[in-house]
Structure formats: structure tokens, C-alpha cells
C-alpha positions as CSV (number, residue, x, y, z in Angstrom):
1,M,30.0,-21.9,10.6
2,T,30.0,-19.3,7.9
3,P,27.3,-20.0,5.2
4,P,28.5,-20.5,1.7
5,P,28.2,-17.5,-0.7
6,P,25.2,-17.5,-3.0
7,A,25.6,-19.0,-6.4
8,A,26.6,-16.5,-9.1
9,P,23.5,-15.1,-10.8
10,G,22.9,-15.2,-14.6
11,P,23.3,-12.0,-16.6
12,P,20.8,-9.3,-15.5
13,P,18.1,-8.3,-18.0
14,V,18.4,-5.0,-19.9
15,H,15.1,-3.1,-19.3
16,E,13.5,-0.9,-21.9
17,H,12.1,1.5,-19.2
18,I,12.8,2.1,-15.5
19,T,9.3,0.9,-14.6
20,D,10.3,-2.6,-15.7
21,A,13.3,-2.5,-13.4
22,I,11.5,-1.3,-10.3
23,K,8.1,-2.8,-10.5
24,A,9.0,-6.2,-9.1
25,P,9.8,-6.4,-5.4
26,D,12.8,-7.9,-3.6
27,L,11.8,-10.9,-1.6
28,V,13.5,-11.0,1.7
29,R,13.4,-13.8,4.3
30,L,12.3,-12.5,7.7
31,G,12.0,-15.8,9.5
32,P,11.4,-19.5,8.8
33,S,7.9,-18.9,7.6
34,S,7.9,-15.2,6.8
35,V,8.9,-13.3,3.7
36,L,8.9,-9.6,2.9
37,A,8.0,-8.3,-0.6
38,R,9.9,-5.0,-0.4
39,F,9.1,-2.5,-3.2
40,E,10.7,0.7,-4.2
41,T,7.2,1.8,-5.2
42,L,4.4,-0.8,-5.2
43,K,2.0,1.2,-7.2
44,V,4.0,0.9,-10.4
45,Y,2.0,-2.3,-10.9
46,A,-1.3,-0.5,-10.5
47,A,-0.4,2.5,-12.7
48,L,1.2,0.5,-15.5
49,G,-1.7,-2.1,-15.6
50,A,-4.3,0.6,-15.5
51,V,-2.7,2.8,-18.2
52,R,-2.1,-0.2,-20.5
53,A,-5.7,-1.4,-20.1
54,L,-7.1,2.1,-20.7
55,L,-5.0,2.5,-23.8
56,D,-6.0,-0.9,-25.2
57,R,-9.7,-0.1,-24.6
58,G,-9.3,3.3,-26.4
59,T,-10.5,5.1,-23.2
60,I,-7.3,7.2,-23.3
61,R,-5.0,8.2,-26.1
62,P,-1.3,9.1,-26.3
63,G,-0.7,12.8,-25.5
64,Q,-3.8,13.0,-23.2
65,T,-3.5,14.3,-19.6
66,L,-4.2,11.9,-16.8
67,V,-5.0,13.3,-13.4
68,D,-5.4,11.9,-10.0
69,S,-5.1,12.5,-6.3
70,S,-2.3,10.9,-4.3
71,S,-0.4,10.8,-1.0
72,G,2.8,9.9,-2.7
73,I,3.7,6.6,-4.2
74,Y,0.8,6.4,-6.7
75,A,1.8,9.9,-7.9
76,L,5.3,8.8,-8.8
77,A,4.1,5.5,-10.3
78,L,1.5,7.3,-12.5
79,A,4.1,9.9,-13.6
80,M,6.5,7.1,-14.6
81,A,3.7,5.3,-16.5
82,C,2.8,8.5,-18.3
83,H,6.5,9.0,-19.2
84,R,6.6,5.5,-20.6
85,Y,3.5,5.7,-22.7
86,G,3.7,9.3,-24.0
87,L,1.0,10.8,-21.7
88,R,0.8,14.0,-19.7
89,C,0.3,13.8,-15.9
90,H,-1.3,16.1,-13.3
91,I,-1.1,15.2,-9.7
92,V,-3.2,16.7,-6.9
93,A,-0.8,15.9,-4.1
94,S,-1.4,15.3,-0.4
95,T,0.2,17.5,2.2
96,T,2.4,14.4,3.0
97,V,4.2,14.6,-0.4
98,D,7.7,15.8,0.4
99,A,10.1,18.0,-1.6
100,T,12.0,14.9,-2.9
101,M,8.9,13.4,-4.3
102,R,7.6,16.7,-5.7
103,V,10.9,17.4,-7.5
104,Q,10.8,13.9,-9.1
105,L,7.3,14.5,-10.3
106,E,8.2,17.9,-11.8
107,V,11.3,16.6,-13.6
108,L,9.2,13.8,-15.0
109,G,7.0,16.4,-16.6
110,A,4.0,16.1,-14.2
111,T,2.3,19.3,-13.0
112,V,1.5,19.3,-9.3
113,D,-1.2,20.9,-7.1
114,Q,-0.2,20.4,-3.5
115,M,-2.7,20.8,-0.6
116,P,-1.7,23.1,2.2
117,P,-0.3,21.7,5.4
118,S,-2.8,19.7,7.5
119,Q,-2.7,17.0,10.1
120,D,-6.4,16.2,9.4
121,L,-6.7,13.2,7.0
122,R,-10.3,14.0,6.1
123,L,-9.6,17.6,5.3
124,D,-6.6,16.7,3.2
125,Q,-8.5,14.1,1.2
126,E,-11.6,16.1,0.7
127,R,-9.5,19.1,-0.6
128,R,-7.8,16.8,-3.1
129,V,-11.0,15.3,-4.4
130,R,-12.6,18.7,-4.7
131,R,-9.6,20.0,-6.7
132,V,-9.6,17.0,-9.1
133,R,-13.4,17.6,-9.7
134,E,-12.6,21.2,-10.5
135,L,-9.9,20.3,-12.9
136,V,-12.0,17.7,-14.8
137,G,-14.8,20.2,-15.0
138,E,-12.6,22.9,-16.4
139,R,-10.7,20.5,-18.8
140,P,-12.9,17.7,-20.1
141,D,-9.9,16.4,-22.1
142,M,-8.4,15.2,-18.8
143,H,-8.9,11.6,-17.8
144,W,-9.4,11.1,-14.1
145,M,-7.7,7.9,-13.1
146,R,-9.8,7.4,-10.0
147,Q,-7.3,5.1,-8.2
148,Y,-9.7,4.9,-5.3
149,H,-12.7,3.7,-7.3
150,D,-11.8,2.4,-10.8
151,A,-11.3,-1.4,-10.7
152,V,-8.9,-1.1,-13.6
153,H,-6.2,-0.6,-10.9
154,Y,-6.5,-4.3,-10.0
155,A,-5.3,-5.4,-13.4
156,G,-1.5,-4.8,-12.9
157,Y,-1.3,-6.9,-9.8
158,E,-1.9,-10.2,-11.6
159,E,1.8,-10.0,-12.6
160,F,2.7,-9.7,-8.9
161,A,0.5,-12.7,-8.2
162,D,2.4,-14.7,-10.8
163,L,5.7,-13.8,-9.2
164,V,4.4,-14.8,-5.7
165,A,3.1,-18.1,-7.0
166,A,6.4,-18.9,-8.6
167,A,8.5,-17.8,-5.5
168,L,6.2,-19.3,-2.9
169,P,4.6,-22.5,-4.3
170,V,2.5,-23.2,-1.3
171,R,-1.1,-24.2,-0.8
172,E,-1.7,-22.0,2.2
173,L,-0.5,-18.4,2.4
174,T,-1.1,-15.5,4.7
175,V,-0.8,-12.1,3.0
176,I,-0.4,-9.0,5.2
177,G,-0.6,-5.5,3.7
178,A,-2.0,-2.0,4.1
179,V,-5.6,-1.7,2.8
180,G,-5.3,1.8,1.4
181,T,-7.3,1.9,-1.9
182,G,-7.8,-1.9,-1.7
183,S,-6.2,-2.6,-5.1
184,S,-2.8,-4.0,-4.1
185,T,-4.1,-6.5,-1.5
186,G,-7.2,-7.4,-3.5
187,G,-5.4,-7.5,-6.9
188,L,-2.9,-9.9,-5.4
189,V,-5.2,-12.3,-3.5
190,L,-7.9,-12.7,-6.1
191,P,-5.7,-14.3,-8.8
192,L,-4.0,-16.4,-6.1
193,R,-7.3,-17.7,-4.8
194,R,-8.4,-18.5,-8.4
195,R,-5.2,-20.6,-8.6
196,G,-6.4,-22.6,-5.7
197,V,-4.2,-21.1,-3.0
198,E,-5.9,-20.8,0.3
199,V,-5.0,-17.2,1.1
200,R,-5.7,-15.6,4.5
201,L,-5.8,-11.8,3.8
202,V,-4.8,-9.6,6.8
203,G,-5.4,-5.9,6.3
204,I,-3.7,-3.0,8.1
205,Q,-5.6,0.1,9.0
206,P,-4.8,3.4,10.8
207,F,-7.1,4.8,13.5
208,G,-9.3,7.4,11.9
209,S,-10.1,5.5,8.7
210,V,-13.7,5.0,7.6
211,T,-12.8,2.0,5.6
212,F,-13.3,-0.5,8.4
213,G,-15.1,1.7,10.9
214,S,-12.4,3.5,13.0
215,E,-13.4,7.0,12.1
216,R,-14.3,8.0,15.6
217,F,-10.6,7.9,16.6
218,S,-7.7,10.1,15.6
219,D,-4.0,9.6,15.7
220,P,-2.6,12.9,16.9
221,E,1.1,12.2,16.0
222,A,1.0,11.8,12.2
223,I,-0.9,10.7,9.1
224,I,0.4,7.3,7.9
225,A,0.1,8.1,4.2
226,G,-1.8,5.7,2.0
227,I,-3.1,3.0,4.3
228,G,-6.5,4.4,5.3
229,S,-9.1,6.8,4.2
230,S,-11.5,9.5,5.5
231,I,-13.8,8.9,2.6
232,P,-15.2,5.5,1.3
233,F,-13.1,3.9,-1.4
234,G,-15.0,1.9,-4.1
235,N,-11.9,-0.3,-4.8
236,V,-12.0,-1.8,-1.2
237,R,-13.7,-5.1,-1.3
238,H,-14.4,-5.8,2.3
239,R,-15.3,-9.4,1.7
240,L,-11.8,-10.3,0.7
241,Y,-10.3,-9.7,4.2
242,D,-10.0,-12.4,6.8
243,A,-8.5,-10.3,9.6
244,L,-7.8,-6.6,10.4
245,H,-5.2,-4.9,12.5
246,W,-5.6,-1.2,13.4
247,I,-2.2,0.2,14.3
248,D,-1.3,3.7,15.5
249,F,1.7,5.8,14.4
250,R,3.9,4.9,17.4
251,H,3.4,1.2,16.9
252,A,4.0,1.5,13.1
253,M,7.2,3.4,13.9
254,A,8.3,0.5,16.3
255,G,7.7,-2.0,13.5
256,A,9.6,0.1,10.9
257,V,12.6,0.7,13.3
258,G,12.5,-3.0,14.3
259,L,12.6,-4.1,10.7
260,L,15.6,-1.9,10.0
261,R,17.4,-3.0,13.2
262,D,16.7,-6.7,12.8
263,H,16.8,-7.2,9.1
264,A,18.6,-4.1,7.7
265,V,15.5,-3.2,5.6
266,F,14.7,0.5,5.4
267,A,11.0,0.7,4.6
268,G,8.0,3.0,5.2
269,L,5.6,3.1,8.1
270,S,2.9,0.9,6.5
271,T,5.6,-1.7,6.1
272,G,6.5,-1.3,9.7
273,A,2.8,-1.8,10.7
274,A,2.6,-4.9,8.5
275,Y,5.8,-6.3,10.0
276,L,4.5,-5.8,13.5
277,A,1.3,-7.5,12.6
278,S,3.2,-10.4,10.9
279,R,5.1,-11.1,14.1
280,W,1.9,-11.6,15.9
281,E,0.3,-13.6,13.1
282,T,3.2,-16.0,12.6
283,A,3.6,-16.6,16.3
284,R,0.0,-17.9,16.3
285,N,0.5,-20.1,13.2
286,A,4.2,-20.7,12.6
287,D,3.6,-23.5,10.0
288,R,1.8,-21.1,7.6
289,T,3.8,-19.1,5.1
290,C,3.4,-15.4,5.6
291,L,4.0,-12.7,2.9
292,V,4.4,-9.1,4.2
293,I,3.8,-6.4,1.6
294,G,6.3,-3.5,1.9
295,P,5.0,-0.8,-0.5
296,D,7.8,1.8,-0.3
297,T,11.1,2.7,1.2
298,G,11.6,4.7,4.4
299,H,13.0,7.9,3.0
300,R,10.0,10.1,3.3
301,Y,9.7,9.0,7.0
302,T,13.3,9.8,7.9
303,E,12.5,12.9,10.0
304,R,9.1,11.9,11.3
305,A,9.9,8.4,12.4
306,F,13.4,7.1,11.9
307,A,15.1,10.1,13.5
308,R,13.0,9.2,16.6
309,H,14.3,5.6,16.7
310,R,15.3,5.9,20.3
311,E,11.7,6.5,21.3
312,A,10.5,3.4,19.4
313,P,9.3,0.5,21.7
314,D,10.7,-2.9,21.1
315,P,8.2,-4.8,18.9
316,R,8.7,-7.9,21.1
317,S,7.1,-6.0,24.0
318,L,4.0,-5.1,22.0
319,K,0.8,-7.1,21.6
320,P,-2.7,-6.2,20.2
321,H,-6.0,-5.9,22.0
322,Q,-8.1,-8.7,20.5
323,I,-11.7,-7.7,19.8
324,T,-14.8,-9.3,18.3
325,C,-16.8,-6.2,17.4
326,L,-16.0,-2.7,16.3
327,A,-17.5,-1.2,19.4
328,D,-14.5,-2.6,21.3
329,L,-11.9,-1.1,19.0
330,T,-9.1,0.4,21.2
331,P,-5.9,2.2,20.3
332,P,-3.0,1.8,20.0
333,W,-3.3,-1.6,18.4
334,S,-6.4,-3.8,17.9
335,V,-7.0,-6.9,15.9
336,T,-10.1,-8.8,14.9
337,E,-11.1,-11.8,12.8
338,W,-13.1,-10.0,10.0
339,G,-14.3,-13.2,8.4
340,R,-14.8,-11.9,4.8
341,R,-17.9,-10.0,5.7
342,A,-19.4,-6.8,4.2
343,Y,-19.0,-3.3,5.6
344,P,-21.3,-1.7,6.5
345,E,-22.7,-5.0,7.5
346,E,-25.6,-6.2,5.4
347,P,-28.9,-6.9,7.3
348,T,-29.6,-10.5,8.0
349,P,-32.6,-11.7,5.8
């Protein structure tokens, strides 16, 4: 039987700026208990919230130059926030920033320093941070946004939490998302937990990230931009996370291709990794609502991942190696109950 067509929507709002139009995600049903929050660019929430807060405090002023390092989606979000609020923008861009992203940044008025090609995540990030420090030293009028360390980036995600609470009025919720800087997952779950929602937070990490102790590994195929780090990030609050999945490039590709094939959703590799983890999590607890965070579209991964779709394994054939301590961490996919503990672990008194 063909389902009835959806009810006609009311008139769409007319937005004052593009950031209002794209900041909220599309919520897409993936299964009976699973929903995807699919963004064009997730970090619009972080950039808008941070810039508004800094302007309100008087920390920055219209016309000032904001600078930061980025692997892609934060760069675009910050450039759009600067466009909206009359600020200048300078981006120290990762080697993973492609021509399409760079052109958008330049047309928006941002100036861009891009790091030379590298498959070494640590070298790429260290170069970027060094360059930002040089710029701030040379031009003290610049304000370093410090997306990796300044907690002001949590502020904008409270609006996302309001949207989730309205759309998914449940008492128990599993949130699955890439850890990255820590702000998006942390900024979402903290307000939800304050509302009394029992949120199980599941973080996604690549092999090679120091954030949760996988730096002894490397993923030779590719850097999955934005989900891990070769340097410690102050905005990652390890005690917020209940479980962790470490997923390599090939498995993330399988998730992203599977998501497109099964649900017609074209999203990036971190979304693919989160989707793969969500299949495992929901199979273990089908009665609990699961929200998968999809921070960006798949366009910048077209050649590196989607063009290789025939190589992608079927997500249904994949399962993680379950571990109880980091010493047992094993590629290509491991999972552990993190239990909201510190990292590095604090000594027992």
C-alpha cells in the first residue's frame, strides 16, 4: 500500500542571513529507533554562538580579524559568521581543504593560508597551529578563535539541543557523533542532561588520534578530517562520553556508502562512521532512541571515498572488536564502554 503524501507545510520562513537557513539540520528517520541529524555544515552553530558571545562580551569588535585553524567545515562556518557580523576572517587551512571549499572562503572575503600536501595528521595540525601563533604574534589585533580550546564554542549548540528536545521528546537518548574538538557532542549533551534526559554519549575516533589514546596507530589510506587529533584539545571533556568507537577509513567509507545506498543520504566520512556505529548500538538496544550526528555533506569525499563505492564492504558484514582497555585497541574497528572517565586516567586516591 502506498503511504499517503505528507501534509502540506506552512509557509517557509524568510531568513535574514544564509547562516539562519543552514544551521539547523534535516532530521531523517533511519530506522524505528534511529534518526540522523544531517547538516550542510554543523559548525555554523559553533561559529555563530562563539562570535555572538565574544561580541556581547566586548572581546572582539566589528571590523576585527578573526583567525583560526581548520580542516574544512569550521573554516566555512567562521567565514559565514564573519560575513554576517561585519568581521574579517583568516583561515589557516588543513591540507584536506579542497578547491571548492577554498574558493568559497575567498569569495566570502576570507584570506587563506593552506598547508602543503601531507598524509600525516600530526604534521598537518602542528604546522597549522605554528602558523596561527606566528600570525597572532605579528598582528596583535587578530583574535585567535581557538576552536580546539575555547569553551565559548559550546554556546551555540544549546540551540541544537532545543531542537532535539522538541523533535525527540524522550527520557532516554543515545547520541552518536565524531569527537573532533569536543564541542558539538559536548555542547549538545550537556543541555540535554540538564533537562533531565538520560543521554548515552557515544564518540567516534579515527586510529592515530591522541584524544582517546590511539596515537600508536596510523591509518595509511586517508585522513578523516575533523574527527580526531594529533594534539590534545582542551574542549574535549572526556568525562562526558559513555562509549567510544575507533573506526578506520575503509569502515567509515563502508558506512558512508551504505548510508547513501540505503537511505539516499549523501554525507561525509565521519557521518558514515557514526552510521556504522549506530547500526551496532541500536542492534544491542533497539528500544532506545538513537540520534546520529552527520556534520557535513559528502562532496569533499567524492573522489577519495564515493568513487570507490564498489570497494566498500557491506556494513551488515562488519562488526567491532570489543575491548575493555586501550592496550587491546585493534584496527579496523574497536569499541569500548568508556564510562565517563578522565583521560589520561586519574590515579586512584
